[in-house]
C-alpha positions in Angstrom: 161.6 -6.4 106.9 158.6 -8.0 108.4 155.1 -6.9 109.4 154.6 -7.7 113.0 151.3 -10.3 111.4 154.4 -12.2 110.1 156.5 -12.9 113.4 156.6 -15.9 115.6 154.3 -15.1 118.4 157.7 -14.4 120.5 159.0 -11.7 118.6 155.9 -9.9 118.2 156.2 -9.6 122.4 159.7 -8.4 121.2 158.0 -5.9 119.2 155.5 -5.0 121.3 158.4 -4.4 123.5 160.3 -2.3 121.7 157.5 -0.1 120.7 156.3 0.9 124.4 160.1 1.5 124.5 159.9 3.9 121.5 162.5 2.4 120.4 162.9 2.2 116.2 164.2 -1.0 116.0 162.9 -3.1 113.5 162.9 -7.4 113.8 164.5 -9.1 111.1 163.2 -12.8 109.9 166.3 -14.5 108.9 166.3 -17.8 106.7 168.2 -19.9 108.7 169.1 -20.4 112.7 171.1 -18.2 114.4 171.2 -20.2 117.4 174.7 -19.0 117.8 177.1 -15.6 117.8 178.9 -16.9 114.6 175.8 -18.0 113.1 174.4 -14.4 113.2 177.5 -12.7 112.4 177.4 -15.0 109.4 174.0 -14.0 108.5 174.3 -10.3 109.3 177.9 -9.6 107.6 178.8 -8.2 110.9 181.7 -8.9 113.8 181.1 -11.2 116.3 181.5 -9.0 119.0 178.5 -6.6 117.8 175.7 -9.9 118.8 174.2 -8.9 121.9 173.8 -12.7 123.2 170.8 -13.0 126.1 172.4 -15.5 128.8 170.1 -16.4 131.7 172.0 -17.4 134.9 171.0 -17.8 138.2 172.3 -15.5 140.9 170.7 -15.0 144.4 167.8 -17.6 143.4 166.4 -15.5 140.8 167.1 -15.4 136.7 169.8 -12.6 135.6 170.2 -11.9 131.7 173.3 -11.3 131.0 174.0 -9.3 127.4 176.6 -10.0 126.7 179.7 -9.4 123.4 179.6 -12.7 121.4 183.1 -12.1 121.0 183.8 -13.7 124.7 182.6 -15.3 127.7 180.8 -14.2 131.2 183.0 -15.5 133.8 180.2 -16.7 136.6 183.0 -15.8 139.3 184.6 -12.5 137.9 180.6 -10.6 137.5 179.4 -11.9 140.6 182.2 -10.2 142.3 181.4 -6.7 140.0 177.6 -7.1 140.9 178.6 -8.1 145.0 176.4 -10.9 144.2 176.1 -14.8 145.8 177.3 -17.4 142.8 176.1 -16.9 139.1 175.4 -20.3 137.7 174.1 -21.0 134.4 170.5 -21.6 134.1 168.7 -25.0 132.7 166.7 -24.5 129.7 163.3 -25.1 131.2 164.8 -22.2 133.4 165.2 -20.1 130.3 162.1 -20.6 129.0 160.1 -20.3 132.1 162.1 -16.8 132.8 161.8 -15.2 129.1 159.4 -17.6 127.8 162.1 -17.8 124.5 163.9 -20.5 123.7 168.0 -20.8 124.3 169.0 -19.7 120.5 166.6 -16.8 120.6 166.3 -15.6 123.7 165.6 -11.3 123.4 167.0 -8.8 126.0 162.9 -8.1 126.3 159.0 -9.3 125.8 159.6 -11.9 128.8 156.6 -12.6 130.7 158.3 -10.1 134.2 161.0 -7.8 133.8 164.0 -9.5 134.3 167.6 -8.2 136.4 169.8 -7.3 133.6 173.4 -6.8 133.1 174.8 -5.5 129.8 178.1 -6.3 129.3 180.4 -2.5 128.7 182.7 -4.6 125.8 179.3 -4.0 123.8 180.4 0.1 123.8 182.4 -0.5 121.3 179.7 -1.4 118.0 178.0 1.3 116.9 175.5 -1.2 115.7 174.2 -4.6 117.9 172.5 -7.4 116.9 170.5 -9.1 119.6 167.8 -12.2 119.5 164.5 -11.3 118.5 162.4 -14.3 120.6 162.9 -16.6 118.3 166.1 -18.8 116.9 165.5 -16.9 113.1 164.8 -13.3 113.9 167.0 -10.3 115.3 166.8 -6.8 115.9 169.5 -4.0 115.2 169.7 -1.9 118.5 172.7 0.6 119.7 174.3 0.3 123.0 172.7 3.2 123.9 169.1 1.6 123.3 169.9 -1.9 124.5 170.6 -0.2 128.3 167.2 1.6 127.9 165.3 -0.8 126.3 166.3 -3.6 129.5 167.0 -1.0 132.1 170.4 -3.0 133.0 173.1 -2.5 134.9 176.4 -1.4 132.7 179.1 -3.6 133.6 182.0 -5.8 132.1 181.0 -9.3 132.2 185.1 -11.3 132.2 188.4 -9.3 133.3 190.3 -7.4 131.2 192.3 -9.5 129.1 196.2 -8.5 129.9 198.8 -7.8 127.0 
Protein backbone atom coordinates (compact mmCIF):
# COMPACT_ATOMS: atom_id res chain seq x y z
CA UNK A 1 0.00 0.00 0.00
CA UNK A 2 1.21 3.42 -0.82
CA UNK A 3 0.04 6.97 -1.39
CA UNK A 4 0.14 8.56 -4.84
CA UNK A 5 3.10 10.82 -4.04
CA UNK A 6 5.42 7.85 -3.43
CA UNK A 7 4.53 6.20 -6.75
CA UNK A 8 6.63 6.50 -9.91
CA UNK A 9 5.19 9.12 -12.32
CA UNK A 10 3.88 6.49 -14.75
CA UNK A 11 2.08 4.73 -11.90
CA UNK A 12 0.47 7.99 -10.76
CA UNK A 13 -1.12 8.24 -14.23
CA UNK A 14 -2.49 4.72 -13.72
CA UNK A 15 -3.80 5.65 -10.25
CA UNK A 16 -5.54 8.68 -11.79
CA UNK A 17 -7.16 6.47 -14.46
CA UNK A 18 -8.34 4.00 -11.80
CA UNK A 19 -9.86 6.83 -9.75
CA UNK A 20 -11.53 8.33 -12.84
CA UNK A 21 -13.08 4.92 -13.57
CA UNK A 22 -14.30 4.64 -9.97
CA UNK A 23 -12.23 1.53 -9.30
CA UNK A 24 -10.83 0.82 -5.85
CA UNK A 25 -7.59 -0.86 -6.95
CA UNK A 26 -4.70 0.26 -4.80
CA UNK A 27 -1.32 0.18 -6.50
CA UNK A 28 1.26 -1.95 -4.72
CA UNK A 29 4.99 -1.25 -5.01
CA UNK A 30 7.04 -4.45 -5.11
CA UNK A 31 10.59 -4.59 -3.78
CA UNK A 32 11.84 -6.33 -6.92
CA UNK A 33 11.00 -5.96 -10.60
CA UNK A 34 8.05 -8.02 -11.84
CA UNK A 35 8.77 -7.77 -15.57
CA UNK A 36 7.49 -11.30 -16.26
CA UNK A 37 4.28 -13.05 -15.29
CA UNK A 38 6.27 -15.69 -13.41
CA UNK A 39 8.17 -13.05 -11.41
CA UNK A 40 4.96 -11.17 -10.61
CA UNK A 41 3.16 -14.35 -9.55
CA UNK A 42 6.06 -15.36 -7.30
CA UNK A 43 6.16 -11.91 -5.68
CA UNK A 44 2.40 -11.87 -5.13
CA UNK A 45 1.91 -15.51 -4.16
CA UNK A 46 -0.70 -16.14 -6.86
CA UNK A 47 -1.08 -18.39 -9.89
CA UNK A 48 0.72 -17.19 -13.00
CA UNK A 49 -2.61 -17.31 -14.86
CA UNK A 50 -3.96 -14.54 -12.59
CA UNK A 51 -1.34 -12.14 -13.93
CA UNK A 52 -2.96 -9.92 -16.57
CA UNK A 53 -0.09 -9.27 -18.97
CA UNK A 54 -0.34 -6.07 -21.01
CA UNK A 55 1.09 -6.84 -24.44
CA UNK A 56 1.21 -4.31 -27.26
CA UNK A 57 0.83 -5.39 -30.86
CA UNK A 58 0.31 -3.58 -34.15
CA UNK A 59 -2.92 -4.34 -36.02
CA UNK A 60 -4.20 -2.59 -39.12
CA UNK A 61 -1.61 0.16 -38.65
CA UNK A 62 -2.53 0.99 -35.04
CA UNK A 63 -1.47 -0.22 -31.60
CA UNK A 64 -3.52 -3.03 -30.08
CA UNK A 65 -3.28 -3.74 -26.36
CA UNK A 66 -3.92 -7.36 -25.46
CA UNK A 67 -4.54 -8.14 -21.80
CA UNK A 68 -3.71 -11.82 -21.58
CA UNK A 69 -3.36 -14.41 -18.86
CA UNK A 70 0.22 -15.05 -17.84
CA UNK A 71 -0.51 -18.77 -18.24
CA UNK A 72 -0.33 -18.74 -22.03
CA UNK A 73 0.85 -16.94 -25.15
CA UNK A 74 -1.16 -14.90 -27.64
CA UNK A 75 -1.63 -16.69 -30.97
CA UNK A 76 -1.63 -13.66 -33.26
CA UNK A 77 -3.04 -15.51 -36.29
CA UNK A 78 -5.86 -16.95 -34.16
CA UNK A 79 -6.61 -13.56 -32.59
CA UNK A 80 -6.67 -11.80 -35.97
CA UNK A 81 -9.22 -14.39 -37.09
CA UNK A 82 -11.32 -13.85 -33.97
CA UNK A 83 -11.27 -10.07 -34.44
CA UNK A 84 -11.64 -10.15 -38.22
CA UNK A 85 -8.59 -7.94 -38.72
CA UNK A 86 -5.44 -7.92 -40.77
CA UNK A 87 -2.26 -9.51 -39.42
CA UNK A 88 -1.26 -8.78 -35.84
CA UNK A 89 2.45 -8.30 -35.12
CA UNK A 90 4.35 -7.68 -31.89
CA UNK A 91 5.24 -4.03 -31.29
CA UNK A 92 8.86 -3.11 -30.69
CA UNK A 93 10.05 -1.40 -27.50
CA UNK A 94 9.92 2.07 -29.07
CA UNK A 95 6.39 1.45 -30.39
CA UNK A 96 5.28 0.23 -26.94
CA UNK A 97 6.66 3.33 -25.24
CA UNK A 98 5.12 5.64 -27.89
CA UNK A 99 1.67 4.01 -27.58
CA UNK A 100 1.60 3.65 -23.80
CA UNK A 101 4.17 6.03 -22.35
CA UNK A 102 5.37 2.99 -20.39
CA UNK A 103 8.26 0.54 -20.74
CA UNK A 104 7.88 -3.15 -21.53
CA UNK A 105 7.57 -5.00 -18.23
CA UNK A 106 5.48 -2.27 -16.62
CA UNK A 107 2.74 -1.60 -19.18
CA UNK A 108 -0.57 -1.03 -17.42
CA UNK A 109 -4.06 -1.51 -18.85
CA UNK A 110 -4.56 2.30 -18.69
CA UNK A 111 -2.69 5.53 -18.08
CA UNK A 112 -1.61 5.88 -21.71
CA UNK A 113 -1.34 9.15 -23.68
CA UNK A 114 -4.49 8.15 -25.62
CA UNK A 115 -6.94 5.25 -25.28
CA UNK A 116 -5.84 2.07 -27.04
CA UNK A 117 -7.98 -0.53 -28.75
CA UNK A 118 -7.90 -3.34 -26.19
CA UNK A 119 -8.68 -7.04 -26.17
CA UNK A 120 -9.14 -8.81 -22.81
CA UNK A 121 -8.36 -12.53 -22.72
CA UNK A 122 -11.43 -14.50 -21.65
CA UNK A 123 -9.11 -16.94 -19.80
CA UNK A 124 -8.67 -14.21 -17.17
CA UNK A 125 -12.34 -14.62 -16.21
CA UNK A 126 -11.39 -17.86 -14.47
CA UNK A 127 -9.64 -15.99 -11.63
CA UNK A 128 -11.34 -14.15 -8.77
CA UNK A 129 -8.53 -11.62 -8.51
CA UNK A 130 -6.18 -10.44 -11.25
CA UNK A 131 -2.95 -8.51 -10.97
CA UNK A 132 -1.86 -6.09 -13.70
CA UNK A 133 1.25 -3.97 -14.07
CA UNK A 134 0.70 -0.39 -12.97
CA UNK A 135 2.95 1.61 -15.28
CA UNK A 136 6.33 0.59 -13.86
CA UNK A 137 8.13 -2.79 -13.49
CA UNK A 138 7.89 -2.52 -9.68
CA UNK A 139 4.18 -1.66 -9.46
CA UNK A 140 1.05 -3.81 -9.74
CA UNK A 141 -2.64 -3.30 -9.14
CA UNK A 142 -5.34 -5.84 -8.21
CA UNK A 143 -8.70 -6.00 -9.96
CA UNK A 144 -11.42 -8.37 -11.04
CA UNK A 145 -12.07 -9.44 -14.61
CA UNK A 146 -15.18 -7.23 -14.69
CA UNK A 147 -13.18 -4.26 -13.44
CA UNK A 148 -10.52 -4.89 -16.11
CA UNK A 149 -13.19 -4.89 -18.82
CA UNK A 150 -14.75 -1.71 -17.43
CA UNK A 151 -11.40 0.03 -17.03
CA UNK A 152 -10.14 -0.70 -20.53
CA UNK A 153 -13.41 -0.77 -22.47
CA UNK A 154 -11.84 -3.90 -23.92
CA UNK A 155 -13.34 -6.56 -26.14
CA UNK A 156 -13.45 -9.98 -24.46
CA UNK A 157 -11.90 -12.66 -26.68
CA UNK A 158 -9.97 -15.88 -26.56
CA UNK A 159 -6.41 -15.03 -27.60
CA UNK A 160 -5.36 -18.58 -28.47
CA UNK A 161 -7.16 -21.68 -29.70
CA UNK A 162 -8.64 -23.85 -26.93
CA UNK A 163 -6.32 -26.64 -25.85
CA UNK A 164 -7.35 -30.03 -27.13
CA UNK A 165 -7.47 -32.67 -24.42
